[in-house]
C-alpha positions as CSV (number, residue, x, y, z in Angstrom):
1,M,41.9,-44.9,108.2
2,N,38.5,-44.3,106.7
3,R,37.5,-45.2,103.1
4,E,34.7,-42.1,103.3
5,A,37.9,-39.9,103.7
6,P,38.6,-39.4,100.1
7,S,34.9,-38.7,98.7
8,Q,33.6,-36.7,102.2
9,L,36.8,-34.3,100.2
10,E,35.1,-34.6,96.9
11,D,31.5,-33.5,98.3
12,P,32.3,-29.7,98.6
13,H,34.3,-29.2,95.6
14,Q,31.3,-30.8,93.9
15,A,28.3,-28.6,96.3
16,L,31.1,-26.0,94.8
17,D,30.9,-27.0,91.5
18,L,27.3,-27.1,91.3
19,A,26.5,-24.2,93.0
20,H,28.8,-22.2,90.4
21,R,26.2,-24.2,87.5
22,T,23.5,-23.0,89.2
23,R,24.8,-19.5,89.1
24,E,25.6,-20.0,85.4
25,R,22.1,-20.7,84.3
26,V,21.0,-18.1,86.5
27,R,22.5,-15.7,85.8
28,R,21.9,-16.4,81.6
29,A,18.2,-17.2,82.2
30,L,18.3,-13.6,84.4
31,L,20.0,-12.3,80.8
32,R,17.8,-14.0,78.5
33,D,14.3,-13.2,80.0
34,A,15.3,-9.9,82.2
35,F,17.5,-8.1,79.9
36,A,16.8,-9.3,76.2
37,P,13.9,-8.0,76.3
38,F,14.2,-4.6,77.6
39,A,17.7,-3.9,74.6
40,M,15.3,-5.3,71.8
41,I,12.5,-2.8,72.6
42,W,14.9,0.0,72.8
43,G,17.0,-0.8,69.9
44,A,13.3,-0.9,68.3
45,V,13.1,2.9,69.5
46,W,16.3,4.0,68.7
47,A,15.9,2.7,65.6
48,V,12.8,4.2,64.4
49,G,13.0,7.4,66.8
50,F,16.4,7.9,65.0
51,A,15.3,7.5,61.5
52,A,12.1,9.3,61.8
53,S,14.2,12.1,63.4
54,A,16.5,12.2,59.9
55,L,13.2,12.5,57.9
56,Y,11.0,14.7,59.8
57,P,13.3,16.3,62.0
58,S,10.5,18.9,62.7
59,L,8.3,16.1,64.5
60,A,11.4,14.7,65.5
61,G,10.3,16.1,69.7
62,P,7.2,14.8,69.7
63,L,7.9,11.3,68.2
64,W,10.9,10.8,71.1
65,W,8.1,11.9,73.8
66,V,5.6,9.0,72.5
67,L,8.2,6.1,71.6
68,D,9.7,7.1,74.7
69,L,6.3,6.9,76.6
70,L,5.8,3.6,75.0
71,A,8.9,2.1,75.4
72,L,8.4,2.3,79.2
73,L,4.8,1.3,79.2
74,A,6.2,-1.7,77.7
75,C,9.3,-2.3,80.2
76,V,7.1,-1.9,83.1
77,A,4.4,-3.8,81.8
78,L,7.7,-6.8,81.3
79,G,9.1,-6.1,84.5
80,R,5.8,-7.1,86.4
81,Q,4.8,-10.2,84.0
82,H,9.1,-11.2,84.8
83,F,8.9,-9.6,88.6
84,R,5.5,-12.6,89.1
85,R,7.5,-15.8,87.9
86,V,11.3,-14.2,89.5
87,S,10.4,-12.1,93.2
88,H,13.2,-10.1,93.9
89,P,13.6,-6.1,95.5
90,D,16.6,-5.5,93.0
91,G,14.5,-5.9,90.3
92,L,12.4,-3.0,91.3
93,R,15.3,-1.3,92.8
94,L,16.6,-1.2,89.2
95,F,13.6,0.0,87.6
96,W,13.0,3.3,89.9
97,S,16.8,4.2,90.0
98,W,16.7,3.8,86.0
99,V,13.6,5.9,86.4
100,A,15.5,8.5,89.1
101,F,18.7,8.8,86.8
102,A,16.2,9.0,83.7
103,T,14.9,12.3,85.8
104,Y,17.9,13.8,86.6
105,L,19.3,13.4,82.7
106,A,16.2,15.3,81.7
107,L,16.8,17.9,84.6
108,L,21.3,18.0,83.2
109,L,19.7,18.1,79.5
110,F,17.8,21.2,80.7
111,L,20.4,23.0,82.3
112,A,22.8,22.4,79.4
113,H,20.5,23.6,77.1
114,P,22.4,22.1,73.9
115,T,22.7,24.0,71.0
116,S,21.3,21.8,68.7
117,P,19.5,18.2,68.5
118,V,22.2,16.6,67.6
119,Q,24.2,18.0,71.3
120,G,21.2,16.8,72.8
121,S,20.7,13.9,71.9
122,M,24.9,13.4,72.2
123,F,23.8,14.6,75.8
124,L,21.2,12.0,76.4
125,V,23.1,8.8,74.8
126,V,26.1,9.3,76.6
127,G,24.3,10.0,79.9
128,L,22.4,6.9,79.4
129,M,25.3,5.0,78.5
130,A,27.1,6.2,81.3
131,G,24.0,4.4,83.4
132,Y,24.2,0.9,81.2
133,V,28.5,0.7,81.6
134,V,28.1,1.3,85.3
135,Q,24.9,-1.4,85.4
136,G,27.1,-3.2,83.5
137,L,30.4,-3.7,85.7
138,W,27.6,-4.8,88.1
139,L,25.0,-7.4,86.2
140,W,26.8,-8.2,82.8
141,R,30.4,-6.7,81.2
142,G,28.9,-7.2,77.9
143,Q,26.3,-4.9,79.0
144,A,29.2,-2.2,79.8
145,F,31.3,-3.0,76.5
146,L,27.8,-1.8,74.6
147,G,27.4,1.7,76.5
148,L,30.9,1.7,75.7
149,F,30.5,1.4,71.8
150,L,27.9,3.7,71.7
151,T,29.2,5.9,73.4
152,A,32.1,6.1,71.3
153,L,29.6,6.1,68.2
154,A,27.4,9.2,69.2
155,L,30.4,11.3,70.2
156,L,32.1,10.2,66.5
157,G,29.0,10.3,64.5
158,G,27.8,13.5,66.7
159,W,31.3,15.5,66.2
160,L,32.9,13.8,62.6
161,A,29.1,13.3,61.0
162,P,26.7,15.3,62.6
163,T,24.8,14.9,59.2
164,Y,24.7,11.8,58.8
165,Y,24.2,11.1,62.9
166,A,21.1,10.5,63.5
167,W,21.3,7.6,61.0
168,L,24.0,6.1,62.5
169,M,22.4,6.1,65.4
170,A,19.6,4.4,63.8
171,A,21.5,2.1,62.1
172,L,24.3,1.0,64.4
173,G,23.1,2.0,67.8
174,G,19.6,0.7,67.6
175,G,21.0,-2.3,65.4
176,A,23.5,-2.9,68.2
177,L,20.6,-2.6,71.1
178,L,18.3,-5.1,68.9
179,G,20.8,-7.5,68.6
180,T,22.7,-7.5,71.9
181,G,18.9,-8.5,72.8
182,L,18.2,-11.1,69.9
183,Y,21.9,-12.8,71.1
184,L,21.1,-13.4,74.4
185,W,17.5,-14.5,73.7
186,I,18.6,-16.9,70.6
187,A,22.4,-18.1,72.7
188,F,21.0,-18.2,76.3
189,R,17.4,-19.9,75.8
190,P,17.5,-23.2,77.9
């Protein structure tokens, strides 16, 4: 009987364990470096945008255009920086998927022609969170739960407290995005 047989049986288990640990480290690094900064950027945009919309409703439209453009430019810069370090074609596909999704969502908003700013906002938030949930099902379940929470917040806030909708979305919506990004950034550091 060969004494090396037991160690040969253990090697595949060790290799699988190493592969699992490596996959988990890569997943955590991607969440920290690729998801967290974007969540923090959009959380800040939501906090500022919704709060400013509550304070200055007549300036909400132009303000959101400026905030969204600045956030998009920041996301492109961060994405380019991340893509240089971790070259993977899915990163660009994901970016262009979100651009296409947002473009179609804007077109649908135009076609739906909501009757109030709160309805328009609810439509956009629910649409964007549909993307969060779908992406979360593929990449990270926490993102799916965040999307479901923000969807519920938008719907309940818009229907039950439309007067306070913008404040709810600024504090809880922006706070949830910022908080999730900060949590991932801190908890998953190397």
